[in-house]
N, C-alpha and C positions, 0 to 999 in steps of 0.2 A: 548436687552430689554427682561425682564422676561415675559413669556407667562402668560396672565391673563385669568383665567377661567371665561367663560361666562355662560355656560349652563351645567347642569347635570340632565338627565331625566331617569326614569326607567319605562319600560312597561312590564306588565305581558303578557305572551303568552302561551296559553295552547297547546304546541307543543313540540315534542322531540327536545333536544338541537342540534342534527345533522341537523334537518330541519332549525332551526334558524341560525345555522352556515352557511349552504349552501346559505341562503338568504343574508348573509353579506359578503361572501367571493368568490362569483362567479358573472360574468357579468349577467348571466341569472337570478340568484337569486335577484340581485339588481334591475333588470327590473320589478320585481313583486311588488315593493313598492317605489323605490327611484327615478327612471328616466324612460322616455319612451324607450330609447335605451341606452345600455352600451357596450362599447368596451374596450378591453385591458385585462390585467392580474392582479389578486390580488396577486402579488409577490413583496417583498421588492425591491425597486429600479426601479420598472416599473410603468407605468402610466395607469390610467383608464380615459376614456372619457364618460361623461354623456351627453346625448343629449335630449333636450326638443323640439319636433318638432313644437308645437304650437307657440313657440316664436323664432324658428330658432336659438336656443341658445345652446352652449356647455360649459361644465365645465370640466376642466382638473384636475385630482387628482393624486398626487404622493403617491404611497404606501410606507409608512415608515417602519412599523413593522407588522408582522403577527405571532401570536401564534396559531398554528392550534387547532381548536376547542374551542378557548377561546377569542381571541381579534384581531381586525384589527385597525390600525391607519393610517390615510391618511392626506395629506396636500394639500390645495388649496390657493395659495398666502400666506397670513399671518394667515389663519385659519387652525386649526388641529382638525379633527374629529376622535373619537375613539368609536368603538362599542365593548362592552364586553358581551359575551354570558354566561348566567348562567342557572341553572335549572328553566325552565318555565319563563324565563325573559330575557330581554336585557337592558343593561345600555348604554346610550349615553352620551359622554362628548365632548363638543365643546369649544375649547379655541382659543383665538385670541390675537394678540399684539395690535390690533387697535379696539377701541370701535365701536360697530354697530350703525348705524344711527337709527335703530328701533329694539332695543333688544327684546322687547315684541313680535314684529312680527316675529323675527327670532326664538324665543322660540316656538311660536305658530306653525310655519311651521314644526319644528322638532316634536312637539307633534302630529301633524296631520300625519306626515310621519310614526311615530311609531304605530299609530292607524291603518294606512293602512297596515303596516307590520303584525301586529297581526291578522287582518282580513284575509289577504291573506293566512297566514300560518295555521290558525285555520279552515278556510272554504275551501281553495283551495291549499293544500300543493303540491308543485312541478308543479302546473299548470301555463301555460303562461298567462299573463295578457294582455288584449287589453284595451288601454286607449284612451279616446276621450276628448279633451279640447274644450269648447265653451267659448270664451273670448270676452269681450267688454270693452273699456275704458269709464270711467264715472267720473264726478266731484262728489266725495264723500269721506268719511273717512271710515276706517275699522269698526269703531263702528256703523256708520250709516248703512253701508251695512249689518252688522250682524243683525240689527233690521229687515231688509227686509228678512233675512234668517230665522228668528226665531219667530217673532211676528205674531200671527195668522191673524190679520187684514191686516198687510203689505204683508204677503205671498199671501193672496187672491187677491192682486192687480196685481200680475205678474205671479205666478206659480201655485197656487192651487185654487180650488173652494170650498174646504171643508177640515177640519182637521187641526191639529196643530202638532208642533214639540216641545217636552219637553226637559228635561235635559238629560245629559249623562247617559246611562244605561236604559233609559225608552223605552217603546214600542211606536210606532207611527203608524198612518194610515192617509194618505192624498189622496185626489182626485185631479188629475191634471186638468188643464183647458180643456183638450180634453176628460175628463170623465174617464180616466184610473186611477186605484187605485194602490198606492204603499204603502207597509207596511214592518215593520221590527223593527230593534233596532236603537236607536240613539247612535251611537258609540262614537260620540264626539259632544258636543255643547260648544265650547270654547267662553265664554262670550266676546263680542266685536271683535271676529275674525271669526272662521270657524265652519261649521256644516258638519258632516259626518254621512250618513245613510246607513244601509244595506237594500237591496231590495229583499225580498223573491220571488217576482213574476218573477225575472230574475236570479234565481239560486244564490241568495246572491251576486248580483252585489253591487257595492259601488258607492253611489252618494255623491259628495262633493260640497258644496257651500262655496266659499272662495273669498278673495280679495288678490291682490298682488300690490306692488308698480309699478307705470307706469314709463317707461324709457323716456317718452316724456314730462312729466310735474310733478312737485312736488305737484301740486294742485289736480291731478287726481289719480285714482287707476284703476286697472284692476279688473272687476267683472268676476268671473269664475264659470262655472259648469264643474266639472271633473267627468266623468263617466268611471268606471273601471269594466270590466266584464271578466268572465272566461268561454269560450266555446260558447258564442253566435255567431250566424252567422253574417257575414258582413252586410247582408241586414237588419237584426233586429237592429244592432248597428247604421246603417245609419238612420233608422226611428227614433230611440230614439234621436240621435244627432240633427235631424231637429226640433224635438219638443223643445229641450232645446235651440236651436238657437233662436227660436221665443220668448221663455221665457226670455232669457238674453237681447234680444232687448227691450222687454217691461220694464225690470228692469232698463236698462240704461236710457230710457226716463224718468222713474219715478224719478230716482236719480237726473238727470239733472234738472227736474222741482222742486224737493224738495229743492235742494241746499245743501251745506255741513253743517253737524251738528257742 
């Protein structure tokens, strides 16, 4: 069967092409934006293993082609992903012989991944990322959850006491329930899907609000806060995670009481 193109995305990155290439062609580079842990070699005929600790999940990738400094092509099952590095940008192509059950969700996940890549390379080139996932299952839809991620009144019910989150590229300032202020840039506000914020107070850490499909029920989704930082101590990261755990628990209860949109 002829491979059918599903997604093609381009992301501007204000970084040297060598830095972008390293992030796409080495396990340590891929850990900065693509997965929690990566093992293997980016060499044609060899495999990479992407591990996501929060879900105890691994993805096996077969490396198909590598053009040094230019492109990498990998396969997982019927899917083929290609990253093409250009001056101050990266292009992603995702093709598959089988249609996705949620093509918009798949595209949104890739858009978010590219935003994370750009932020990591522009603000923290060559630095290792520490990532913390806070996850809860809830009866909701991606669109409904996004309303709680972006609407000022809905945010105040579970995460904030003041402030709002605007569109992609805008500045934001919010006060969390514990009184702490976060501010920075809205790196992505993907309508109906995900929100990504830089956090100046924590050395340009990255705060992502998102949902993912649940493996347990087609009627539910996973609501997630994903916190990525570069250079914070484990103690500080643990305190931040505990705050978000409380917030996600509040959000889960709200979504269950609200019902699916």
